[in-house]
Every structure is written in structure tokens, then in C-alpha cells.
Steps between C-alpha positions, in 0.01 A plus 500: 500500500161452664546713813236768514619842608333579835261790537599789726307375805662155479843657443479711816347217707790278393742770622324488840607136530866591441482787750337269758817290508658784705227470768625419848177351638402168346129538587324612185835606347393793279639759265340815363555720195344843454479610138398816320474523121655151472811616690607367839480772764593294807510148641466345843511164675401362839762581760579658836574872522856589391760407759268280709519120519321308228286188547771304320737599786280540809194290422141610459328739741158335482188665641137392500272758345122507544312669217165680529316172431681326785723291271842427649799498266877485551725781378874556512540861613878518459471603135349760273295382205642524148241765408595709804870481419439600136289803602755599767784483246304728268445750783863481608632579154230746390334278239136600439258207475185688395323297232740203528429126495616274782581133430522245783457132586164518679227750573650760735394496865275774639790718620682471167175575315461825695863595423448420131190722489676791673806466275275568200551158342207434268539133407607187687583173323565188706547132432262359765267599782613560858295288744365812677454740210132597532580839659765577240270414211231729643746785570633485144145501365404805708819686404476421129817289493478230233581155640602219265551151646651270238421171677194452723694273739580608855871515586588248771801507732616357834320605818232688309 
């Protein structure tokens, strides 16, 4: 047998792909795993708040967003991000995340980065870069959150 046993980071990133299959918004379909001491604390995927219509059912709720540099991007605002849902699940069920590692598909957005910092998560591992991740990278640096990006590519998806 020539299959090499994956390291822990690859193992948890691979789990993110499986979790992402539950996502209900096909734009940047993402999953997230939050781990502490090599044990899964919580997971999350992209989806609308509980009980509200999902993109798969009602379509996208697209909005144009202008960032501080004047760049215009498209965002579906019907859903929560995978990172947000994972942190919310931890809060809902009383799971402390202090010192944990968060695994996700791409560099978290600015809002998710701020939530990650305030949740006490100390390490973020993602597969690729998010197209607008400069703020997140800087916030993590200032807050002392280690950021590991496995692949230097930028994640691409429809209506980016």
C-alpha cells in the first residue's frame, strides 16, 4: 500500500470538504471544522439561518458591496458563512474555543476574522486565499492568530 497517511492539517481540511456538501448556497460552497487538541469541537457550513429559506430553495439574495478601496464585489447575503455557523454552534452548546484551530476552504472574510479573534481561536488553516483577504490577514497578524494557507491560489466562484 502506497497511500501516505495525511497529516492533521490535511485530515481536517479534507473533513471541511465533506461538511461543505451540506451547504445550501452554491457560491463558494464551504465547510468549517474547529479543533482543539486534535479533537473536533464543532463544525459549520454555508447556509441560511435555521428555519429561513435557503438559496437552494429561494435563490440567491445578491448585493453589491463596495470595499474601502472602492472595489465592487457581489455577495449573497441570504447565508451565514461556515466559520460563523461553527462559532455560533459552539456558543449555543457551551463549547469553549479558546486556543482552538479553525479549518476552512479559504481565508476568512473580515467579519469572520474578527469573530475568530474574539472567540479566542489561535490558529486558522485554509486551503486557498479569499479574493479580498488583505484585511483578514492584517487582523490575524495584529491579534497574534497564526494563519496557514496551504495553496497560494485564490478561490474563484460565480459572480465574484
